[in-house]
N, C-alpha and C positions, 0 to 999 in steps of 0.2 A: 231285708235289708242284711245288712253284712254286719256280723255280730262281731268284736271287738274284745279283748281283754281288758277293763276298768284299770281304772287308778287304784279303786279298792283288791282288786284280785292284786294287781303291783306289791300292795302293802301288807297284804295277808300274804303273798309268796316270801316277801322279805322275813317276816316274820316266822313263817313257819321254817324258813334258813337257817334262821338263828338259832333256835330254839333246837332243832334235831342236828343239823351240822356243823355248828358256830357258836354252840354256847360255852368254850372255853377261848373266846373271845370277848373282850371287854367292851361295852358301848362308852364309851370314853364323850361322847357328844350326842346331840340328837341328829339322828341317820333321818332324810326325806331321798323317797324315790320319785318318778314320774315318769313318765314320756316326754320325751324332748325331739328336736327336729332329726326325718331321716336324714342318714346319711349312707352312703354306697359303700364306706370303710370300715365304717365307726358302728359298732350292736351298742357299745353301754361305755359308761364312763365315771368318774369317782373323783370329785373333787371338795378341800375343803374350802369352808368360808374363811372370811379374812380373820375376822375375828377368833376359828380357830372352835366357836359355841356348836357347829350346824357340818355337820359332812352333808353331798347329795350326789346320789346316782342318777346319771340321766340313762334311760334303755331306750333304745332308737323307735319311733313310733312307729314304724313299719310291720316292727315284733309284736305288736296290740293285735295282729290280724291271727284266726283262728289258725291260718293253713300255717302256719310257723308255728311247729310242734311247742307244745307246753315245756320240755326239757329244753329247746335251746333259751327261751326264755328266761329257765330257771338257773340253768348256766350261765348266761351272761349275768344274772344276780350276784352268782356264787360267784364269779369271777372277779368281781368287785368287791365281795366282801372280804376276796382273797385277799384283795388289796389295801381295802382297811385294815384288816390285823396284823399287815407288813407295815403299818406305818404310811403308806402312801392316803392323801387323801382323806387322814383323822388325823387323829393329833397325839396317837399310840407311836411309841419310837419305832425310829424307820431300822427296817432289820437287813436290807439289802440295800447297793445304791441303783438298784435297777428295777424296776418293778415283773420288767418277767426274766429276773438273770437266773440263767441254765434250766428253763421252761419251770422255775418255781411253782406256778399259779396250777399248769398241770396234775403236777407233783401232787400238791396239796388237796387240788380236786379227789385224785384219785383216792388217798390218805385218809377226807372226808368223807367218802362213800356216795361217791356224785359217779364214779366208773361209767353207770350206762346211760343217766341222764347225757353227758362228757361224749361219748360214743356217737348219740342219735346226735346232739350237736356236731360233731367232729363230721359226720355224714351230710348233715343237711346245708350246715356251710359250706363244704364242699361241691355239691350238686346241688341243690335248691335255692339256695342265698341268688344269686344273679337272677335268675327268674323270677324270682317274689319280687325281688328290689324293683325291676322292669315290671310289672303288673300294678304293683300299687304306686310308687313313686312318679311313675311315668305316667300312669294316665290321671293321676289326680291331680297332677301339674298341666294336664289337657284339657279336665274339666271345668278344675276351680282355680286357676290362677295359683296351685301350688300352696304346700300347705305352711300355713300359718301360727306354730305352736307355741310361738313364747318359748323357745328353749333354755332352759332352768340354766345354761351354761356360759356365761357370755363368753363372746367370739374373741376378746381377750383373754382367755383363759384355754381354749383348743390349743394354742402351742405351749401353754404352758408346762414348763418339766415336772411341775408338781400335781401335773393331773394325771391320773394309771385308767385305762382304756382299754377297750376288747377290741381289736381291731379284725373286719374280715379281709385274707389277704386277695387280693384282684387277679395275680399270677396263680394263684391255683385255681382257679375257675374256667371252666370250660373256654376254650379260645384265649384265654391271658389273659380275661375279664374284660375282651373288647365288646 
């Protein structure tokens, strides 16, 4: 049987990251984390609920497979936490007009001591994500009619400019993402 990272693993990773690397970021509302539907180009996202009482972090379900390095999952969560701290997907004051302005997320991940995990993430997303996606998304779709994940993020929010996300750039994949 194929083992996966559980929802409890996600919650523990979020708590651990907050304690070790984001302790200066106030928890201004309830933050939920969970796996969401698989996407070829999006590894994670964060969105603020309409009421503002909760933020939701969605992690691409394909990262639950243990073949994806733990560092990739950790960086995906940390990336969304940076957005939270910058006021994207959270009730905190917005610090920038653009959630990725001038490479601020990567800069902050380095400043927070996550450089080793970021290096693993960058290498894996460039060299292994495409085959990982092909293995799990396509084989699952063929054998069981696709994922029915009940994504945390409503489709109406997917194009919302207030949703910050970590996207994988297909043009960086071998063969241009084809």
